[in-house]
N, C-alpha and C positions, 0 to 999 in steps of 0.2 A: 295537686291541682289536676282536674280532668282536662284532657286535651282531645279534641276531635281527631279523627284519623286524617293525617295530612300527607300531601305529596308535594314534592318540590315544584312540579309543574302540573298541579291538579287539573288545570284546564285541559291538558293533553289527555288525561285519563278520566275525564269527567263523564257525566251521563251523556248519552248520544245527542240529545237536544237540550240545551240549557233551558230550564223552566218549562220543559215539555210535559209535565205531569198535571193534567187537569187544567181547568180554567178556560174561559172563552177563547183565548188566543192560542191555546196549545196546538190545535190542529193547524192553524196558520203557520206556526213555527215549525212543526214537523214537515209540512209540505215545502216550506222554504228551504229547510235543510236538505231535502231531497233534490230540489232544484239546484242548490249550490253544488251538490255531488255531481250533477249532470252538466255543470258548467253554464247553467242558466241563471247567472247572478242577478241580472236585471229583473227577471220574473220573481226571484226569491225576495228581492228587496221591496217589490210592490206588495207582496204578502206581509212582509215584516212591518212595512209602514202602516198597513191596516191593523196589524196586531198592536202596534204602539198606540195608534190613534183610538182604538176601541178598548184599550186595557181598562179594567174596572177598578184596579187598585194600584198604588205606587209600586208594589213588588212585581205585579204583572207587567207594568210598564218597563221596569228595570230588566226583567227577564227577556222581554222582546228587544230591548236596546242591546243587551249582550248578544243576542242572536244576530242582530243587525251588524254588530262589530265583527262577528265571525263570518258573516256573509262577505263583508269587504275583505276579510283576511283571505278568503278563497281566491281573490283577485290580487293578492299581494299588496293591498293598499294600506300602508302603514298609517297614513294621515287620517283616513276615514275610520279605520279600526280604532285608533286612539280617541277620536272624537266621540265615538259611541261608548267606549270604555269609560271615558271621563263622566259621561252621564250616569253610568252605573256606580262609579265612585261617589258621585254627588248623592245618589240615593243612600248609599251606605253611610255617608257622612251624617245624614239625617237620623241615623239609627244609633249614633254613638252613645247617647244617654240611656236608651232602652236596652241596647245589646253591646255594651262596651267590649266584651270578650270576643265578639264576632265581627263587629263593624270595622275595626281597624284592620283585622286580618283580611277581610273581604276587599277593603280598599287597596291594600297592598297586593292582593291576588290579582285584582283587575288591572292595576298598573303593570304588573309583571306579564299579564296576558297580552297587553298592548305591546310591551317591550319585545315579547317573543315573536310576535308577528313582524315587528320592525326589523329585528335582527335577521329573521328568515327572508325578508324582502330586500335586505342589503342596506337598509338605512341605519348604519351603525351609530351615528350621532343621536338619532331619535331613540334608538334602543337603549343607549347609555342613560339618557335623561329619564326614560320611563322606568328602567330598572332601579335607578337611584331613588326615584320617587316611591316605588314600591317598597324598597328597603326602609325608607324613612317613615312611610305610613304604617307599615307593619310594626315597627318598633315603638310606635306611639301607644300601643295597647296598654291600658293601665294594669299594673301588677303583672307584667309579662313574665312568664316562667323562663327559667334558664334554657330549657329545651327549645321553646318557641323563639327566643332571642338567637340562639345558635342556628336555628333553621333559617331565619332571615339573613344572618351573616353568611351562611352557606350559599343561599341563593344569590346574594350579591357578589360574592367572590366567584362563584360559578359563572355568572354572567360576565363579569369583567374579564375573566380568563378567555371566554369564548370570543368576546369582542376583540381582545388583544390578538388572539390567534388569527381572526379574520383580517386584522391589519398587519399580519406578518411580523408582529412584535414578540419574538420568542421569549425574551427576558421578562417582559411584563406578563405574558401568559403564564409562564412557569411560576412567577411570584404569586399570582392569584390562584393557581392550582394548589400550591402549598398552603395558602391561607384557607382555601375551601376545605382541604383535608383537616386542618386544625379545627375549623368550625364543626366539621362532622364529628370529630373525636370528642368534642365537648358535649355531644348529645348523649342522653341515656335512653329514654323510652323511644325516641324517634330514630335512633341511629341505625338500627337494622332496616328500618323502612326506607331510609334515605341512602343507604350504602350503594344500591344499584345505580344511583345517579352519578356516582363518582367515575366509574369506567366510561359512562356516557361522556362525561366532561373530558377525561384524558383522551378518549378516542376522537372526540370532536377536535380538540386542540391538535392532536397528532395529525389528523387529516389536513387541517388548514395550514399546518406547518410543513406538509409534504412528507411526513413519516408514515407511509401507507401500511407497512406491515404491522407496526405497533397500533395504528388506528384500527385495523381489522381485529387484532387480538383483543383490544379493549372493548370495542363496540359489540363484539359477540358476547361479552359478559354483561352488557347492559340490558335493560328491559326492551323487548323487541316491539316497540310501537312503530307506526308507519313512517314517522320521521326518521327514526334510526334505521329502518329498512332502506330508506332512500340514501342515507349516508353510507351504509354498507354497500349499496349498489354503486355509488360513486367511487368508493374505495376500490372495488373490484374493477371498475373501468380504468382507474389509474394504474392498477396492477396488470392490465391487459387481458382480463378475463371477462369478455363481454357476455358470455352465456350466464355466468354466475350473477353478473350485474342485472341482466334481464330477469333472472329468477327473483331477485329481491324487489325489483320494480313491480313485478306482477303481484307480489305479496302486498306491497304498499298501495297499489291502485285500488285494492278492495276495501280500504279503510272506510268505515261508515260513521265516524264521529263528526260532530260539528264543533270543532275545536282547532287550536293552532296546529297540532300535529297533522290532522287530516287536511286542513286548509293549505298547508304546504305540500304535503305528500301526494294528494290525489292529482292536482294539476301537473305537478312535476313528473310524476310517474307516467301520466298519460302522454306527456310530450316525449319522454324517453321511449315509450312503447309505440309511438306513432298513433296514439289514440286521441290526440287533442281535437276538440270539437265533436267527439263522439258522445 
């Protein structure tokens, strides 16, 4: 069975602007993304409301709604992000008959995207609910392949481990880390692609459980997106190396995506660098 190229948090590594290629609303979405980068969220959402209201097709509406979700993510607003992600889920639910191989995956993806914003904003209960929803939606795909099933299990265990670590529950976190490893090892075609997300998990868990040396060692093996750069910066702060921390925050502040990674990292790094409001 053919599988599209998948990433565990594909929203984190997605195109710079969701739905930004062509169409009457694409320029509005691009400009809104720039405003979010600049901390002008209210201005961004005015443009995105225009993009939603003027969208000529259901898919264009859903692209603008997803961009609106990310605009709220730049302000760490879990509730509003989830509200707009649900609208995108509703669009994909309407595609289940025509695109069953993609519609369920996209629904799960959008739920996980909402969950990611919620965990980053500290709303762990909401994050848990949305990750659970993402797992359940993804597994509803008809004739799902073993690799795709293992991917959804990996995402779910990955999420539960991070949430447990945020709650300082070491035993629970370690149990889910082990389960995530088991799910990863069940993959064939996707395993090499997903492997870098495991040290991200173990580094994240180590950081929130106070094991900073191991957190640094693992995070340095993970893919270096802006979110992970912020995590590494925080680890260096805990280790007492402020100069190295600032080095990583300077890297993170330059992120140009309109996705959960940039939505967390850019405002966070600006605060750390004394650039909030700039």
